[in-house]
N, C-alpha and C positions, 0 to 999 in steps of 0.2 A: 292589496300591496306586498310585495316579492319582500322574500326577508333578505337582512343586509347580513354579510357576517365578516369575520376581520380575514389577512391573509392564513390565516394556518390553516382555515378548511378552503383548501385548492380546489376540490372538484363540487361542488355546490349537491345538495343531495337530490331526488327528486320527491316530489311533494305534493301528492294527488287533489286535484281544484274542492272532491268533497271529503279529505283527509280531516281536518276538524272538525268533521258533522258525526264523527265513527263514536259509537260507545264506546269501542275501546280502538284509538289509536295504533296500529301498527307500526314499527320501523323495520324493515328486512335490512340487517346488515349485510352485506358483502363483506370477502377478505380487500381484493388489489382491482383496479384496472390496469389494464396495458393500451399499449399503444394508444396514450394520450397527449395531446396539444397539453404545453406548459401553460399556456397563456390564455384555455379557453376555458373555465370554469363551469360551464354549462354541458359540458360533455356527458355526465352522468344523464343529466334529463334528455339530453340529445337521443343516446343511447335507447332511452323506455320509450319516445316517441317513434322511431325509427323501427321497433319491436314491436309497437302497433300501426306501422305502413307508414308512415311519414319521412319523406327522404329531407333529413336534414345537412346540415353542412356536414360531409366528411363519413355520412354513417347512411350508409346502405336500408333500404326497409326490410328488414328479415328477422325469421324468430334468433335471437339469441340466447344461449342456454341458459344462465344463470336466470334469466327473467320466464324462461317456460318450466325450469325446478321449482321459483318463485312462487309460479302460479299452482302449480301442481302439490308443493305443500302444502299450503295458504286454502285450498278452495278444497281437496280432496279430489278433484277431475282430474281424470287421467288426458284430456285437451280440452281447452277452450277456444269456443268460436270468436269472432270478430267483437263483437259487442259484448259478450262477456268480460272478455281481453281488458275490453277498453271500460268496463264496469271495474273492477279491479283494479287495475292500476292508479284510475281513480279516486280509491279510496285509500292507501297506503302510503308510505314515504319509504324509499330506499335508497340507500350511504353504501358507497365502500368504506371499511375502516381504514386502510392506509390510504394516506394524505398524496401520496407520491403515485408516478405512475409507471407501473414495469416496463421492460423493452418490449416482452412479448409473456404468450400463455405462459411458456415453459419455466419462467423466472419467477422464484420464489421470492418475498419480501422477506428483508434481513432482521434478527434482534431492534436495532437498531432505529428499523424503519417502524419497526409495531410500537415500540414503545414512545418515538417521537410521536404519532399518530393518536394521543391520547387525547389532549388537549383540544383540538378538532374536534376528536368524536363527543366530550363534553360540552362546547360548544354547540354542535348541532340537536346535544340531547335539550338542552339548555332552551333552544330557539323554538326547539317544535312538541316539546313536553309528550313522547309517546305513554301510552301506556305500557305496551308490550314493545320488546323486542328478538325480532329470531333470528339465533347468530348463525349464518351458513358458514360453518368451517370448525372443524376440531382442535385444531391447531390456531386458529382465530381466536378459541373460545380461551387458550392458555394463555394467551397476550390481553384480556382484558384485566382490569382489574378485580381485586379478589377480597376475603376478607381482610388481609389489611390494610386496605385500602377504603375501609367502611363498609364494600359490598354484602349483603347478606345471604348464605347458603340456605337455600330451600329443605321439605323434608324430600326426601328419595320415596319415591314411589317402587316401593318391591313386585310390584303386579305389571311395571311397562319397563319394557328394556328395550335397548335401542337394536334394529337390528342386524343380522349379517349382511357382509360380512367383518364388522365393527365387532371393536373388542368388548366387553358386555359393558355397558352399563347403564345405570339406572337414571328414569324421568328424573330431573332436579330444576324445579322453576325457583330461579337464583331472585333477589332485588336487588337493581343497581340504582344507581344514580350518577346524578353528574358530577356532585360534588361529595364523598360516601363521609368525609367529617363532618357537614353541614349536614347530611343529609336531605341534599337538595336536590327535586323531578326525579322522586321513586318511580323504577317503570320495573315490571316484570320480564323477565330474558327466560330461554333456553336453549338448545343447541343442537344441531344438524350437524351430517356431514355436508362437506363441500362438494357440491357439484360436480366434478370437475374431477372426485376423488374415486376410487379403481371402487368398483361393484357397487357405484351410488345409483338408485330409481327410486324417486318419489312416491311411486305406490306402497314400495313396504317401509312406510315412514309415517302409514298411515294412523295406526294404531297411537305411535307414541305424538302425532299433535293435535290427535282429537284430545290424548290424557292434556298434554302440555297448553291444548286452548282454553278446554273446563275450566281448570285449576285457573288461570288467567280469568275470564268470563265471573268466578267464583268471587273473585280478590276487588272485580274495580265496577262489577254492575249489581 
């Protein structure tokens, strides 16, 4: 049965058909889409299907950069074949945090657009209850709820630092909630850089990703 969303969730998340069966349910969180039709909530789903070779309404079959980056970050493989890509996307969920579409890839969301998207994000969390969220964007991370909203900061890993060329940060796996005050729908989350940021190479994040995934595995399995 398809999930039902309020009008707050303008572009519905992609949810793989084996997502609910995973020991660790992962939601990959992008920043925003661009050039999307305002009256078509399935644009994100169609992007994922087009990435996997299916021609969709308005989406040509091709490799989409954010999808390729997510694959490489999550699997540690520099390149997935067709069957492996399908298996991967069948097991995860994907959602862009900003509920509005940007005009093009060069336009960044405003502070208002970030803050007004929190309600839709919370609804997606309540609906699909992930165990873990991979936040694909350092700027995006700064607009997520924090300790004042009831989210809980983890303990920094002194032995795992963000790769160059990014400012030195230590791995810290937070606990987020759909409602921080009520502590509802807890999930673990940590950040990586935006896939289109200068100097990004998914291969450089292997240590960071392995350590983050290992900590999450200990929490939920």
